[in-house]
All heavy atoms as TSV, in Angstrom:
chain	resi	resn	atom	element	x	y	z
A	1	MET	N	N	8.575	7.203	-15.962
A	1	MET	CA	C	8.832	5.783	-16.167
A	1	MET	C	C	9.586	5.527	-17.463
A	1	MET	O	O	9.382	4.517	-18.126
A	1	MET	CB	C	7.522	4.998	-16.104
A	1	MET	CG	C	6.875	5.001	-14.743
A	1	MET	SD	S	5.427	3.986	-14.600
A	1	MET	CE	C	4.266	4.885	-15.614
A	2	GLY	N	N	10.416	6.461	-17.827
A	2	GLY	CA	C	11.232	6.269	-19.009
A	2	GLY	C	C	10.485	6.183	-20.309
A	2	GLY	O	O	10.910	5.526	-21.249
A	3	GLY	N	N	9.329	6.806	-20.398
A	3	GLY	CA	C	8.568	6.800	-21.615
A	3	GLY	C	C	7.665	5.586	-21.804
A	3	GLY	O	O	7.039	5.464	-22.831
A	4	LEU	N	N	7.654	4.680	-20.833
A	4	LEU	CA	C	6.773	3.492	-20.945
A	4	LEU	C	C	5.314	3.960	-20.765
A	4	LEU	O	O	5.016	4.739	-19.859
A	4	LEU	CB	C	7.067	2.470	-19.866
A	4	LEU	CG	C	8.326	1.699	-20.027
A	4	LEU	CD1	C	8.576	0.831	-18.790
A	4	LEU	CD2	C	8.255	0.790	-21.248
A	5	PRO	N	N	4.416	3.465	-21.604
A	5	PRO	CA	C	3.010	3.807	-21.387
A	5	PRO	C	C	2.494	3.078	-20.148
A	5	PRO	O	O	2.921	1.969	-19.802
A	5	PRO	CB	C	2.327	3.260	-22.660
A	5	PRO	CG	C	3.289	2.355	-23.305
A	5	PRO	CD	C	4.667	2.680	-22.803
A	6	ALA	N	N	1.552	3.705	-19.434
A	6	ALA	CA	C	1.054	3.159	-18.196
A	6	ALA	C	C	0.421	1.793	-18.377
A	6	ALA	O	O	0.422	0.960	-17.437
A	6	ALA	CB	C	0.012	4.122	-17.570
A	7	ASP	N	N	-0.102	1.490	-19.576
A	7	ASP	CA	C	-0.734	0.176	-19.771
A	7	ASP	C	C	0.307	-0.939	-19.970
A	7	ASP	O	O	-0.049	-2.105	-20.112
A	7	ASP	CB	C	-1.709	0.204	-20.943
A	7	ASP	CG	C	-1.040	0.477	-22.299
A	7	ASP	OD1	O	0.154	0.791	-22.340
A	7	ASP	OD2	O	-1.762	0.364	-23.302
A	8	ARG	N	N	1.617	-0.607	-19.863
A	8	ARG	CA	C	2.686	-1.602	-19.951
A	8	ARG	C	C	3.374	-1.780	-18.591
A	8	ARG	O	O	4.386	-2.478	-18.505
A	8	ARG	CB	C	3.728	-1.171	-20.963
A	8	ARG	CG	C	3.200	-0.987	-22.360
A	8	ARG	CD	C	3.377	-2.171	-23.226
A	8	ARG	NE	N	4.733	-2.712	-23.049
A	8	ARG	CZ	C	5.120	-3.826	-23.576
A	8	ARG	NH1	N	4.280	-4.498	-24.297
A	8	ARG	NH2	N	6.301	-4.279	-23.393
A	9	VAL	N	N	2.840	-1.142	-17.543
A	9	VAL	CA	C	3.435	-1.184	-16.210
A	9	VAL	C	C	2.411	-1.604	-15.213
A	9	VAL	O	O	1.233	-1.222	-15.294
A	9	VAL	CB	C	3.992	0.231	-15.809
A	9	VAL	CG1	C	4.610	0.226	-14.446
A	9	VAL	CG2	C	4.983	0.730	-16.851
A	10	VAL	N	N	2.812	-2.384	-14.212
A	10	VAL	CA	C	1.939	-2.819	-13.129
A	10	VAL	C	C	2.668	-2.582	-11.820
A	10	VAL	O	O	3.876	-2.849	-11.718
A	10	VAL	CB	C	1.468	-4.282	-13.280
A	10	VAL	CG1	C	2.619	-5.255	-13.206
A	10	VAL	CG2	C	0.401	-4.608	-12.249
A	11	ALA	N	N	1.982	-2.044	-10.840
A	11	ALA	CA	C	2.519	-1.876	-9.510
A	11	ALA	C	C	2.177	-3.097	-8.684
A	11	ALA	O	O	1.010	-3.502	-8.612
A	11	ALA	CB	C	1.940	-0.614	-8.853
A	12	VAL	N	N	3.182	-3.716	-8.069
A	12	VAL	CA	C	2.995	-4.898	-7.275
A	12	VAL	C	C	3.429	-4.618	-5.849
A	12	VAL	O	O	4.508	-4.066	-5.614
A	12	VAL	CB	C	3.842	-6.099	-7.816
A	12	VAL	CG1	C	3.668	-7.357	-6.962
A	12	VAL	CG2	C	3.502	-6.370	-9.267
A	13	GLY	N	N	2.585	-4.977	-4.875
A	13	GLY	CA	C	2.951	-4.762	-3.487
A	13	GLY	C	C	2.021	-5.490	-2.530
A	13	GLY	O	O	1.000	-6.042	-2.933
A	14	ASP	N	N	2.407	-5.476	-1.270
A	14	ASP	CA	C	1.622	-6.191	-0.266
A	14	ASP	C	C	0.867	-5.260	0.693
A	14	ASP	O	O	0.232	-5.754	1.627
A	14	ASP	CB	C	2.515	-7.155	0.534
A	14	ASP	CG	C	3.543	-6.472	1.423
A	14	ASP	OD1	O	3.789	-5.253	1.237
A	14	ASP	OD2	O	4.090	-7.129	2.308
A	15	SER	N	N	0.908	-3.973	0.455
A	15	SER	CA	C	0.241	-3.045	1.333
A	15	SER	C	C	-0.861	-2.287	0.577
A	15	SER	O	O	-0.564	-1.607	-0.418
A	15	SER	CB	C	1.215	-2.038	1.923
A	15	SER	OG	O	0.531	-1.001	2.610
A	16	LEU	N	N	-2.072	-2.420	1.057
A	16	LEU	CA	C	-3.163	-1.667	0.443
A	16	LEU	C	C	-2.972	-0.161	0.634
A	16	LEU	O	O	-3.194	0.612	-0.299
A	16	LEU	CB	C	-4.505	-2.073	1.093
A	16	LEU	CG	C	-5.031	-3.436	0.719
A	16	LEU	CD1	C	-6.192	-3.812	1.638
A	16	LEU	CD2	C	-5.437	-3.476	-0.747
A	17	ARG	N	N	-2.503	0.244	1.812
A	17	ARG	CA	C	-2.397	1.645	2.158
A	17	ARG	C	C	-1.296	2.378	1.398
A	17	ARG	O	O	-1.450	3.542	1.048
A	17	ARG	CB	C	-2.154	1.784	3.675
A	17	ARG	CG	C	-2.209	3.226	4.158
A	17	ARG	CD	C	-2.044	3.330	5.669
A	17	ARG	NE	N	-0.844	2.708	6.180
A	17	ARG	CZ	C	0.364	3.283	6.194
A	17	ARG	NH1	N	0.512	4.511	5.709
A	17	ARG	NH2	N	1.415	2.688	6.672
A	18	THR	N	N	-0.211	1.702	1.084
A	18	THR	CA	C	0.884	2.374	0.390
A	18	THR	C	C	1.072	1.852	-1.021
A	18	THR	O	O	0.997	2.657	-1.963
A	18	THR	CB	C	2.187	2.220	1.173
A	18	THR	OG1	O	2.496	0.822	1.360
A	18	THR	CG2	C	2.127	2.883	2.550
A	19	ASP	N	N	1.344	0.576	-1.208
A	19	ASP	CA	C	1.663	0.036	-2.553
A	19	ASP	C	C	0.481	0.145	-3.532
A	19	ASP	O	O	0.630	0.670	-4.648
A	19	ASP	CB	C	2.108	-1.424	-2.446
A	19	ASP	CG	C	3.278	-1.599	-1.511
A	19	ASP	OD1	O	4.138	-0.691	-1.452
A	19	ASP	OD2	O	3.338	-2.645	-0.855
A	20	ILE	N	N	-0.669	-0.342	-3.120
A	20	ILE	CA	C	-1.818	-0.326	-4.001
A	20	ILE	C	C	-2.361	1.103	-4.184
A	20	ILE	O	O	-2.641	1.510	-5.297
A	20	ILE	CB	C	-2.918	-1.265	-3.510
A	20	ILE	CG1	C	-2.382	-2.706	-3.361
A	20	ILE	CG2	C	-4.159	-1.226	-4.426
A	20	ILE	CD1	C	-1.716	-3.270	-4.625
A	21	ALA	N	N	-2.395	1.860	-3.098
A	21	ALA	CA	C	-2.833	3.259	-3.209
A	21	ALA	C	C	-1.921	4.063	-4.111
A	21	ALA	O	O	-2.396	4.851	-4.951
A	21	ALA	CB	C	-2.911	3.897	-1.831
A	22	GLY	N	N	-0.614	3.867	-3.959
A	22	GLY	CA	C	0.340	4.589	-4.794
A	22	GLY	C	C	0.264	4.219	-6.241
A	22	GLY	O	O	0.315	5.096	-7.145
A	23	GLY	N	N	0.112	2.933	-6.530
A	23	GLY	CA	C	-0.030	2.498	-7.937
A	23	GLY	C	C	-1.265	3.065	-8.573
A	23	GLY	O	O	-1.260	3.527	-9.709
A	24	ARG	N	N	-2.356	3.019	-7.823
A	24	ARG	CA	C	-3.595	3.551	-8.362
A	24	ARG	C	C	-3.505	5.054	-8.578
A	24	ARG	O	O	-3.999	5.577	-9.590
A	24	ARG	CB	C	-4.761	3.206	-7.430
A	24	ARG	CG	C	-5.062	1.703	-7.423
A	24	ARG	CD	C	-6.245	1.350	-6.552
A	24	ARG	NE	N	-7.455	1.950	-7.121
A	24	ARG	CZ	C	-8.356	2.622	-6.414
A	24	ARG	NH1	N	-8.240	2.767	-5.117
A	24	ARG	NH2	N	-9.426	3.114	-6.986
A	25	ALA	N	N	-2.874	5.758	-7.649
A	25	ALA	CA	C	-2.713	7.211	-7.801
A	25	ALA	C	C	-1.849	7.571	-9.009
A	25	ALA	O	O	-2.054	8.618	-9.614
A	25	ALA	CB	C	-2.079	7.797	-6.532
A	26	ALA	N	N	-0.941	6.650	-9.380
A	26	ALA	CA	C	-0.119	6.858	-10.573
A	26	ALA	C	C	-0.822	6.433	-11.838
A	26	ALA	O	O	-0.250	6.556	-12.957
A	26	ALA	CB	C	1.194	6.109	-10.399
A	27	GLY	N	N	-2.042	5.938	-11.730
A	27	GLY	CA	C	-2.796	5.518	-12.899
A	27	GLY	C	C	-2.400	4.138	-13.452
A	27	GLY	O	O	-2.633	3.855	-14.614
A	28	LEU	N	N	-1.804	3.307	-12.573
A	28	LEU	CA	C	-1.362	1.986	-12.991
A	28	LEU	C	C	-2.303	0.897	-12.559
A	28	LEU	O	O	-3.022	1.072	-11.563
A	28	LEU	CB	C	0.018	1.703	-12.375
A	28	LEU	CG	C	1.140	2.685	-12.694
A	28	LEU	CD1	C	2.373	2.328	-11.900
A	28	LEU	CD2	C	1.411	2.735	-14.172
A	29	ASP	N	N	-2.305	-0.232	-13.246
A	29	ASP	CA	C	-2.917	-1.440	-12.725
A	29	ASP	C	C	-2.092	-1.871	-11.550
A	29	ASP	O	O	-0.882	-1.600	-11.455
A	29	ASP	CB	C	-2.912	-2.553	-13.785
A	29	ASP	CG	C	-3.932	-2.328	-14.884
A	29	ASP	OD1	O	-4.944	-1.631	-14.627
A	29	ASP	OD2	O	-3.717	-2.857	-15.981
A	30	THR	N	N	-2.737	-2.570	-10.593
A	30	THR	CA	C	-2.046	-2.988	-9.360
A	30	THR	C	C	-2.340	-4.437	-9.068
A	30	THR	O	O	-3.379	-4.968	-9.378
A	30	THR	CB	C	-2.516	-2.118	-8.181
A	30	THR	OG1	O	-3.932	-2.260	-8.034
A	30	THR	CG2	C	-2.158	-0.663	-8.341
A	31	VAL	N	N	-1.324	-5.076	-8.454
A	31	VAL	CA	C	-1.462	-6.458	-8.013
A	31	VAL	C	C	-1.116	-6.511	-6.516
A	31	VAL	O	O	-0.012	-6.141	-6.100
A	31	VAL	CB	C	-0.533	-7.413	-8.779
A	31	VAL	CG1	C	-0.658	-8.840	-8.239
A	31	VAL	CG2	C	-0.837	-7.375	-10.276
A	32	LEU	N	N	-2.070	-6.971	-5.698
A	32	LEU	CA	C	-1.858	-7.117	-4.269
A	32	LEU	C	C	-1.312	-8.530	-3.977
A	32	LEU	O	O	-1.904	-9.507	-4.358
A	32	LEU	CB	C	-3.177	-6.899	-3.532
A	32	LEU	CG	C	-3.122	-7.139	-1.993
A	32	LEU	CD1	C	-2.244	-6.104	-1.323
A	32	LEU	CD2	C	-4.533	-7.084	-1.434
A	33	VAL	N	N	-0.202	-8.573	-3.262
A	33	VAL	CA	C	0.355	-9.834	-2.782
A	33	VAL	C	C	-0.245	-10.096	-1.407
A	33	VAL	O	O	0.127	-9.463	-0.440
A	33	VAL	CB	C	1.904	-9.787	-2.726
A	33	VAL	CG1	C	2.435	-11.127	-2.240
A	33	VAL	CG2	C	2.463	-9.432	-4.083
A	34	THR	N	N	-1.204	-10.990	-1.345
A	34	THR	CA	C	-1.990	-11.194	-0.113
A	34	THR	C	C	-1.188	-11.896	0.980
A	34	THR	O	O	-1.572	-11.828	2.142
A	34	THR	CB	C	-3.281	-11.982	-0.399
A	34	THR	OG1	O	-2.927	-13.259	-0.930
A	34	THR	CG2	C	-4.182	-11.236	-1.350
A	35	GLY	N	N	-0.097	-12.544	0.637
A	35	GLY	CA	C	0.687	-13.235	1.661
A	35	GLY	C	C	1.687	-12.339	2.341
A	35	GLY	O	O	2.565	-12.823	3.066
A	36	GLY	N	N	1.580	-11.023	2.155
A	36	GLY	CA	C	2.511	-10.080	2.757
A	36	GLY	C	C	2.029	-9.603	4.102
A	36	GLY	O	O	1.582	-10.361	4.952
A	37	ILE	N	N	2.067	-8.280	4.295
A	37	ILE	CA	C	1.784	-7.712	5.611
A	37	ILE	C	C	0.357	-7.913	6.082
A	37	ILE	O	O	0.066	-7.829	7.272
A	37	ILE	CB	C	2.154	-6.206	5.709
A	37	ILE	CG1	C	1.289	-5.367	4.750
A	37	ILE	CG2	C	3.605	-6.018	5.381
A	37	ILE	CD1	C	1.426	-3.900	5.004
A	38	HIS	N	N	-0.580	-8.148	5.154
A	38	HIS	CA	C	-1.973	-8.369	5.552
A	38	HIS	C	C	-2.276	-9.836	5.864
A	38	HIS	O	O	-3.405	-10.152	6.275
A	38	HIS	CB	C	-2.914	-7.862	4.473
A	38	HIS	CG	C	-2.866	-6.378	4.247
A	38	HIS	ND1	N	-3.326	-5.458	5.163
A	38	HIS	CD2	C	-2.361	-5.656	3.204
A	38	HIS	CE1	C	-3.140	-4.235	4.703
A	38	HIS	NE2	N	-2.548	-4.352	3.521
A	39	ALA	N	N	-1.341	-10.729	5.693
A	39	ALA	CA	C	-1.605	-12.162	5.833
A	39	ALA	C	C	-2.132	-12.500	7.257
A	39	ALA	O	O	-3.048	-13.278	7.389
A	39	ALA	CB	C	-0.353	-12.985	5.555
A	40	ASP	N	N	-1.507	-11.933	8.281
A	40	ASP	CA	C	-1.966	-12.204	9.650
A	40	ASP	C	C	-3.365	-11.671	9.867
A	40	ASP	O	O	-4.204	-12.319	10.476
A	40	ASP	CB	C	-1.018	-11.599	10.676
A	40	ASP	CG	C	0.297	-12.341	10.756
A	40	ASP	OD1	O	0.357	-13.502	10.325
A	40	ASP	OD2	O	1.283	-11.753	11.266
A	41	GLU	N	N	-3.616	-10.468	9.367
A	41	GLU	CA	C	-4.948	-9.848	9.500
A	41	GLU	C	C	-6.021	-10.706	8.846
A	41	GLU	O	O	-7.141	-10.775	9.360
A	41	GLU	CB	C	-4.876	-8.467	8.793
A	41	GLU	CG	C	-6.158	-7.714	8.705
A	41	GLU	CD	C	-5.993	-6.454	7.895
A	41	GLU	OE1	O	-4.889	-5.985	7.623
A	41	GLU	OE2	O	-7.059	-5.898	7.488
A	42	TRP	N	N	-5.676	-11.377	7.729
A	42	TRP	CA	C	-6.618	-12.222	7.043
A	42	TRP	C	C	-6.496	-13.696	7.413
A	42	TRP	O	O	-7.134	-14.540	6.791
A	42	TRP	CB	C	-6.470	-12.033	5.532
A	42	TRP	CG	C	-6.751	-10.646	5.074
A	42	TRP	CD1	C	-7.672	-9.767	5.631
A	42	TRP	CD2	C	-6.180	-9.935	4.011
A	42	TRP	NE1	N	-7.691	-8.593	4.955
A	42	TRP	CE2	C	-6.789	-8.651	3.939
A	42	TRP	CE3	C	-5.229	-10.253	3.046
A	42	TRP	CZ2	C	-6.451	-7.694	2.979
A	42	TRP	CZ3	C	-4.899	-9.310	2.080
A	42	TRP	CH2	C	-5.497	-8.041	2.062
A	43	ALA	N	N	-5.682	-13.980	8.422
A	43	ALA	CA	C	-5.505	-15.350	8.939
A	43	ALA	C	C	-5.067	-16.339	7.826
A	43	ALA	O	O	-5.679	-17.386	7.700
A	43	ALA	CB	C	-6.732	-15.832	9.704
A	44	LEU	N	N	-4.066	-15.960	7.070
A	44	LEU	CA	C	-3.612	-16.793	5.978
A	44	LEU	C	C	-2.345	-17.534	6.309
A	44	LEU	O	O	-1.435	-16.978	6.904
A	44	LEU	CB	C	-3.356	-15.941	4.731
A	44	LEU	CG	C	-4.516	-15.152	4.192
A	44	LEU	CD1	C	-4.063	-14.276	3.014
A	44	LEU	CD2	C	-5.644	-16.087	3.741
A	45	GLY	N	N	-2.256	-18.764	5.915
A	45	GLY	CA	C	-1.033	-19.552	6.029
A	45	GLY	C	C	-0.177	-19.304	4.826
A	45	GLY	O	O	-0.599	-18.690	3.845
A	46	PRO	N	N	1.058	-19.799	4.815
A	46	PRO	CA	C	1.985	-19.584	3.693
A	46	PRO	C	C	1.362	-20.079	2.369
A	46	PRO	O	O	0.907	-21.212	2.283
A	46	PRO	CB	C	3.203	-20.411	4.054
A	46	PRO	CG	C	3.161	-20.505	5.565
A	46	PRO	CD	C	1.716	-20.539	5.904
A	47	GLY	N	N	1.360	-19.187	1.387
A	47	GLY	CA	C	0.837	-19.563	0.063
A	47	GLY	C	C	-0.674	-19.646	-0.035
A	47	GLY	O	O	-1.197	-19.910	-1.119
A	48	GLN	N	N	-1.368	-19.444	1.064
A	48	GLN	CA	C	-2.814	-19.523	1.081
A	48	GLN	C	C	-3.442	-18.208	0.627
A	48	GLN	O	O	-3.023	-17.153	1.058
A	48	GLN	CB	C	-3.302	-19.858	2.495
A	48	GLN	CG	C	-4.793	-20.084	2.602
A	48	GLN	CD	C	-5.184	-20.389	4.033
A	48	GLN	OE1	O	-4.470	-20.164	4.966
A	48	GLN	NE2	N	-6.392	-20.934	4.191
A	49	ALA	N	N	-4.420	-18.292	-0.243
A	49	ALA	CA	C	-5.117	-17.120	-0.727
A	49	ALA	C	C	-6.402	-16.874	0.066
A	49	ALA	O	O	-7.056	-17.846	0.471
A	49	ALA	CB	C	-5.434	-17.257	-2.208
A	50	PRO	N	N	-6.749	-15.635	0.301
A	50	PRO	CA	C	-8.011	-15.340	0.994
A	50	PRO	C	C	-9.180	-15.630	0.083
A	50	PRO	O	O	-9.067	-15.623	-1.155
A	50	PRO	CB	C	-7.905	-13.877	1.341
A	50	PRO	CG	C	-7.021	-13.301	0.283
A	50	PRO	CD	C	-6.040	-14.405	-0.057
A	51	ASP	N	N	-10.324	-15.836	0.681
A	51	ASP	CA	C	-11.566	-15.969	-0.041
A	51	ASP	C	C	-11.781	-14.674	-0.817
A	51	ASP	O	O	-11.591	-13.576	-0.300
A	51	ASP	CB	C	-12.691	-16.220	0.964
A	51	ASP	CG	C	-14.062	-16.133	0.321
A	51	ASP	OD1	O	-14.506	-17.156	-0.204
A	51	ASP	OD2	O	-14.670	-15.064	0.362
A	52	ALA	N	N	-12.160	-14.766	-2.081
A	52	ALA	CA	C	-12.281	-13.601	-2.951
A	52	ALA	C	C	-13.292	-12.591	-2.417
A	52	ALA	O	O	-13.052	-11.378	-2.501
A	52	ALA	CB	C	-12.686	-14.051	-4.361
A	53	VAL	N	N	-14.405	-13.038	-1.860
A	53	VAL	CA	C	-15.407	-12.098	-1.334
A	53	VAL	C	C	-14.851	-11.334	-0.156
A	53	VAL	O	O	-14.983	-10.102	-0.078
A	53	VAL	CB	C	-16.713	-12.858	-0.942
A	53	VAL	CG1	C	-17.677	-11.945	-0.233
A	53	VAL	CG2	C	-17.334	-13.472	-2.205
A	54	HIS	N	N	-14.204	-12.046	0.763
A	54	HIS	CA	C	-13.631	-11.360	1.935
A	54	HIS	C	C	-12.488	-10.410	1.526
A	54	HIS	O	O	-12.330	-9.338	2.122
A	54	HIS	CB	C	-13.142	-12.375	2.946
A	54	HIS	CG	C	-14.271	-13.128	3.599
A	54	HIS	ND1	N	-14.469	-14.472	3.420
A	54	HIS	CD2	C	-15.271	-12.684	4.401
A	54	HIS	CE1	C	-15.542	-14.828	4.070
A	54	HIS	NE2	N	-16.058	-13.797	4.682
A	55	LEU	N	N	-11.694	-10.813	0.556
A	55	LEU	CA	C	-10.617	-9.963	0.086
A	55	LEU	C	C	-11.180	-8.640	-0.488
A	55	LEU	O	O	-10.726	-7.561	-0.148
A	55	LEU	CB	C	-9.785	-10.676	-0.982
A	55	LEU	CG	C	-8.703	-9.838	-1.639
A	55	LEU	CD1	C	-7.708	-9.334	-0.630
A	55	LEU	CD2	C	-8.029	-10.634	-2.720
A	56	LEU	N	N	-12.181	-8.762	-1.340
A	56	LEU	CA	C	-12.800	-7.555	-1.922
A	56	LEU	C	C	-13.385	-6.666	-0.852
A	56	LEU	O	O	-13.211	-5.438	-0.892
A	56	LEU	CB	C	-13.862	-7.959	-2.954
A	56	LEU	CG	C	-14.525	-6.788	-3.689
A	56	LEU	CD1	C	-13.509	-5.935	-4.422
A	56	LEU	CD2	C	-15.549	-7.349	-4.670
A	57	GLU	N	N	-14.028	-7.250	0.137
A	57	GLU	CA	C	-14.592	-6.448	1.246
A	57	GLU	C	C	-13.486	-5.719	1.994
A	57	GLU	O	O	-13.633	-4.518	2.333
A	57	GLU	CB	C	-15.372	-7.344	2.197
A	57	GLU	CG	C	-16.701	-7.847	1.607
A	57	GLU	CD	C	-17.369	-8.874	2.537
A	57	GLU	OE1	O	-16.822	-9.198	3.633
A	57	GLU	OE2	O	-18.408	-9.391	2.150
A	58	ALA	N	N	-12.374	-6.413	2.294
A	58	ALA	CA	C	-11.279	-5.784	3.015
A	58	ALA	C	C	-10.668	-4.640	2.189
A	58	ALA	O	O	-10.333	-3.578	2.760
A	58	ALA	CB	C	-10.211	-6.831	3.351
A	59	CYS	N	N	-10.509	-4.855	0.919
A	59	CYS	CA	C	-9.956	-3.834	0.051
A	59	CYS	C	C	-10.879	-2.604	-0.017
A	59	CYS	O	O	-10.423	-1.458	0.037
A	59	CYS	CB	C	-9.705	-4.381	-1.346
A	59	CYS	SG	S	-8.386	-5.604	-1.411
A	60	ARG	N	N	-12.149	-2.882	-0.117
A	60	ARG	CA	C	-13.109	-1.731	-0.170
A	60	ARG	C	C	-13.084	-0.953	1.147
A	60	ARG	O	O	-13.196	0.274	1.133
A	60	ARG	CB	C	-14.503	-2.267	-0.446
A	60	ARG	CG	C	-14.665	-2.638	-1.919
A	60	ARG	CD	C	-16.076	-3.077	-2.221
A	60	ARG	NE	N	-16.239	-3.331	-3.640
A	60	ARG	CZ	C	-17.130	-4.144	-4.153
A	60	ARG	NH1	N	-17.970	-4.799	-3.362
A	60	ARG	NH2	N	-17.209	-4.331	-5.448
A	61	ARG	N	N	-12.970	-1.654	2.267
A	61	ARG	CA	C	-12.881	-0.962	3.582
A	61	ARG	C	C	-11.670	-0.032	3.620
A	61	ARG	O	O	-11.729	1.002	4.226
A	61	ARG	CB	C	-12.830	-1.962	4.725
A	61	ARG	CG	C	-14.168	-2.564	5.133
A	61	ARG	CD	C	-14.091	-3.245	6.474
A	61	ARG	NE	N	-13.092	-4.309	6.541
A	61	ARG	CZ	C	-13.297	-5.578	6.156
A	61	ARG	NH1	N	-14.456	-5.949	5.677
A	61	ARG	NH2	N	-12.324	-6.457	6.269
A	62	GLN	N	N	-10.577	-0.481	3.040
A	62	GLN	CA	C	-9.354	0.329	2.999
A	62	GLN	C	C	-9.438	1.443	1.932
A	62	GLN	O	O	-8.608	2.335	1.896
A	62	GLN	CB	C	-8.156	-0.555	2.700
A	62	GLN	CG	C	-7.779	-1.493	3.785
A	62	GLN	CD	C	-6.856	-0.843	4.802
A	62	GLN	OE1	O	-6.160	0.123	4.493
A	62	GLN	NE2	N	-6.864	-1.344	6.006
A	63	GLY	N	N	-10.405	1.318	1.013
A	63	GLY	CA	C	-10.540	2.294	-0.034
A	63	GLY	C	C	-9.574	2.099	-1.208
A	63	GLY	O	O	-9.377	2.988	-1.967
A	64	ASN	N	N	-8.991	0.893	-1.289
A	64	ASN	CA	C	-8.047	0.608	-2.344
A	64	ASN	C	C	-8.273	-0.789	-2.899
A	64	ASN	O	O	-7.860	-1.764	-2.279
A	64	ASN	CB	C	-6.612	0.719	-1.820
A	64	ASN	CG	C	-6.213	2.147	-1.525
A	64	ASN	OD1	O	-6.335	2.982	-2.408
A	64	ASN	ND2	N	-5.802	2.416	-0.314
A	65	VAL	N	N	-8.917	-0.869	-4.018
A	65	VAL	CA	C	-9.197	-2.174	-4.653
A	65	VAL	C	C	-8.172	-2.382	-5.768
A	65	VAL	O	O	-8.143	-1.618	-6.724
A	65	VAL	CB	C	-10.624	-2.229	-5.186
A	65	VAL	CG1	C	-10.873	-3.580	-5.859
A	65	VAL	CG2	C	-11.646	-2.019	-4.061
A	66	PRO	N	N	-7.313	-3.419	-5.652
A	66	PRO	CA	C	-6.342	-3.680	-6.700
A	66	PRO	C	C	-6.978	-4.269	-7.961
A	66	PRO	O	O	-8.096	-4.770	-7.933
A	66	PRO	CB	C	-5.421	-4.712	-6.047
A	66	PRO	CG	C	-6.295	-5.458	-5.093
A	66	PRO	CD	C	-7.273	-4.425	-4.593
A	67	THR	N	N	-6.239	-4.210	-9.044
A	67	THR	CA	C	-6.686	-4.816	-10.279
A	67	THR	C	C	-6.744	-6.324	-10.161
A	67	THR	O	O	-7.625	-6.988	-10.692
A	67	THR	CB	C	-5.717	-4.439	-11.426
A	67	THR	OG1	O	-5.565	-3.021	-11.451
A	67	THR	CG2	C	-6.240	-4.924	-12.772
A	68	ALA	N	N	-5.756	-6.902	-9.451
A	68	ALA	CA	C	-5.642	-8.360	-9.270
A	68	ALA	C	C	-4.960	-8.613	-7.937
A	68	ALA	O	O	-4.445	-7.713	-7.288
A	68	ALA	CB	C	-4.863	-8.947	-10.412
A	69	ALA	N	N	-4.991	-9.877	-7.532
A	69	ALA	CA	C	-4.321	-10.306	-6.306
A	69	ALA	C	C	-3.686	-11.664	-6.520
A	69	ALA	O	O	-4.173	-12.451	-7.362
A	69	ALA	CB	C	-5.309	-10.359	-5.163
A	70	MET	N	N	-2.618	-11.912	-5.789
A	70	MET	CA	C	-1.992	-13.248	-5.813
A	70	MET	C	C	-1.439	-13.529	-4.408
A	70	MET	O	O	-1.155	-12.621	-3.632
A	70	MET	CB	C	-0.864	-13.287	-6.860
A	70	MET	CG	C	0.237	-12.331	-6.666
A	70	MET	SD	S	1.270	-12.371	-8.119
A	70	MET	CE	C	2.714	-11.546	-7.530
A	71	ALA	N	N	-1.317	-14.804	-4.095
A	71	ALA	CA	C	-0.940	-15.226	-2.748
A	71	ALA	C	C	0.525	-14.921	-2.429
A	71	ALA	O	O	0.828	-14.552	-1.296
A	71	ALA	CB	C	-1.228	-16.720	-2.555
A	72	ALA	N	N	1.415	-15.080	-3.395
A	72	ALA	CA	C	2.837	-14.889	-3.118
A	72	ALA	C	C	3.525	-14.353	-4.367
A	72	ALA	O	O	3.029	-14.490	-5.481
A	72	ALA	CB	C	3.479	-16.207	-2.725
A	73	PHE	N	N	4.663	-13.728	-4.142
A	73	PHE	CA	C	5.481	-13.216	-5.237
A	73	PHE	C	C	6.902	-13.672	-5.004
A	73	PHE	O	O	7.471	-13.438	-3.959
A	73	PHE	CB	C	5.434	-11.678	-5.265
A	73	PHE	CG	C	6.166	-11.055	-6.411
A	73	PHE	CD1	C	5.546	-10.913	-7.610
A	73	PHE	CD2	C	7.467	-10.608	-6.242
A	73	PHE	CE1	C	6.193	-10.334	-8.686
A	73	PHE	CE2	C	8.139	-10.027	-7.324
A	73	PHE	CZ	C	7.506	-9.885	-8.559
A	74	ASN	N	N	7.469	-14.352	-5.984
A	74	ASN	CA	C	8.840	-14.839	-5.903
A	74	ASN	C	C	9.646	-14.247	-7.017
A	74	ASN	O	O	9.237	-14.231	-8.158
A	74	ASN	CB	C	8.884	-16.373	-6.028
A	74	ASN	CG	C	8.191	-17.052	-4.872
A	74	ASN	OD1	O	8.346	-16.683	-3.719
A	74	ASN	ND2	N	7.366	-18.042	-5.185
A	75	TRP	N	N	10.842	-13.751	-6.677
A	75	TRP	CA	C	11.752	-13.154	-7.676
A	75	TRP	C	C	12.354	-14.232	-8.497
A	75	TRP	O	O	12.777	-15.230	-8.128
A	75	TRP	CB	C	12.849	-12.333	-7.013
A	75	TRP	CG	C	12.325	-11.139	-6.339
A	75	TRP	CD1	C	11.804	-11.037	-5.089
A	75	TRP	CD2	C	12.272	-9.807	-6.858
A	75	TRP	NE1	N	11.425	-9.754	-4.796
A	75	TRP	CE2	C	11.712	-8.967	-5.909
A	75	TRP	CE3	C	12.645	-9.259	-8.080
A	75	TRP	CZ2	C	11.503	-7.622	-6.088
A	75	TRP	CZ3	C	12.458	-7.900	-8.252
A	75	TRP	CH2	C	11.867	-7.090	-7.264
């Protein structure tokens, strides 16, 4: 990562299986974008965030708990 310390980098993605798992495997903090590919699975409308308890349960079932979560990511 060009000499950046891991505590200055965060992995952001919408997939627990790839983005969050990869970030965690690299030793990075991770942010799950809940309005991405899991939105239908969690029955979320645009910009709607899942209930925190249900989100944590879903992440634990997948074996990948992110550092944080947010409903949407805009460039």
